[in-house]
C-alpha positions in Angstrom: -16.8 -57.5 37.9 -14.4 -58.3 35.1 -12.5 -61.6 35.3 -9.6 -60.8 33.0 -7.4 -57.8 32.4 -8.8 -57.2 28.9 -12.4 -57.3 30.3 -11.4 -54.8 33.0 -9.9 -52.5 30.3 -13.1 -52.8 28.2 -15.2 -51.8 31.3 -13.0 -48.8 31.9 -13.3 -47.7 28.2 -17.0 -48.2 28.3 -17.5 -46.0 31.3 -15.4 -43.2 29.7 -17.2 -43.5 26.3 -20.6 -43.6 28.0 -19.8 -40.3 29.8 -18.6 -38.5 26.7 -21.6 -39.8 24.7 -24.1 -38.8 27.4 -22.5 -35.3 27.6 -22.8 -34.8 23.8 -26.4 -36.1 23.7 -27.4 -33.9 26.7 -25.9 -30.8 24.9 -28.0 -31.7 21.8 -31.2 -32.2 23.9 -30.6 -28.9 25.7 -30.2 -27.0 22.4 -33.3 -28.6 21.1 -35.2 -27.6 24.2 -34.1 -24.0 23.9 -34.9 -24.1 20.2 -38.4 -25.2 20.9 -38.9 -22.5 23.5 -37.6 -19.9 21.0 -40.1 -21.2 18.4 -43.0 -20.7 20.9 -42.3 -17.0 21.0 -42.8 -14.5 18.2 -39.2 -13.2 17.9 -37.9 -14.7 14.6 -34.3 -13.5 15.1 -34.1 -15.3 18.5 -35.5 -18.5 17.0 -33.1 -18.3 14.0 -30.1 -17.9 16.4 -31.3 -20.8 18.5 -31.8 -22.9 15.4 -28.2 -22.1 14.3 -26.8 -23.2 17.6 -28.9 -26.4 17.6 -27.8 -27.3 14.0 -24.2 -26.7 15.1 -24.5 -28.9 18.1 -26.1 -31.8 16.3 -23.7 -31.6 13.4 -20.8 -31.9 15.9 -22.5 -34.9 17.5 -22.8 -36.5 14.1 -19.2 -35.8 13.2 -18.1 -37.5 16.4 -20.4 -40.5 15.8 -22.7 -39.8 18.7 -25.8 -39.2 16.7 -26.9 -41.0 13.5 -26.7 -38.9 10.4 -30.3 -39.6 9.3 -31.7 -38.7 12.8 -29.8 -35.4 12.7 -31.1 -34.6 9.3 -34.7 -35.4 10.4 -34.3 -33.0 13.4 -32.8 -30.3 11.2 -35.6 -30.6 8.7 -38.3 -30.3 11.3 -36.5 -27.3 12.8 -36.3 -25.5 9.4 -40.0 -26.3 8.7 -40.9 -24.8 12.1 -38.8 -21.7 11.3 -40.5 -21.3 7.9 -43.9 -21.5 9.6 -42.9 -18.8 12.0 -42.2 -16.3 9.3 
């Protein structure tokens, strides 16, 4: 437990930020999971739509500072390679 007012405030801020960060990262992970499921199939249109949603979600997370830019670029690159292989 916090001993000072400022430590208590920091603890409150941390819990709020942790919740928003976890929500954003969960959304990205869920989009990645649906993207991988779409890539397993043979429908290229479905996979392309899933890829677009994933890229949008991860870009939003990067913009908010939730995900590192290089990590997002690495994920997007692997997704585009997998899409190209599907063709």
